[in-house]
N, C-alpha and C positions, 0 to 999 in steps of 0.2 A: 911797053911793059910798065907796070905800076911800081912806084916806090913804096917802101914799107909804111910810110906816113899816110898813104892813101887807103889803107885797109883799116877796118875797125879794130880797136884794141882788143875787144872780146874775141874776135876771130883769130887774131895773132896769138893771144893767150892759149886758146884751144889748140891751135896747131903746135905751138911750142910744147905744151903739156903732152900732147900725143907723141911728138918726136922724142921728147926727153924720157918718157916712160919706155920707149923702145930701145934706148941705148944699150941695156944689158944684152939684148938679143941681136942688135945690129951695131957692133962696136965701131964701125966705120963712121957712124954719126958723130963720134967724139971729135973727129977732125973735120967735120963739115963746116965750110965757110958760111953757108947759108944759115945753119943753126946758130953759129957764133954771132953772126950779124943780127939775127932775130933776138937772141938773148941780150946782146948789147943794147938794142933798141928798147926792149922791154925793161931792162934795168934802168935806162934813162927815164922812161915814162914813169916808172914807179918812183924814182927819186923826185921827179917833178911833182908828184902827188904827195910827197912827204913820207914815203915809205923808207924805212931804214933797211936797205937791201942786205946789209951785212948780218942782220938778224934774220936767220933762216925762216923762222915762223912768220914774220911779217911779209917777207918776200913770197913765201909759199902761199899764204892766205891771199895776197894780192893777185897772184897768178891764177887762182881758181876761176875758171870760166863761170860766168853768172847766168848762162843760158842753159 
């Protein structure tokens, strides 16, 4: 099994985006450990790139898949 660090950041952003948009229809995602781990990883990557993740617009712009 791969670690999150072994996947492309763009692929992880896309998966996170898709899962996050499904939360209203699938509320069990709110308590998903996998989704939380993915979010934590992406937050750290964004911080490493100088993104102020507390600023929703910056975080949201960074999350947008570029493919």
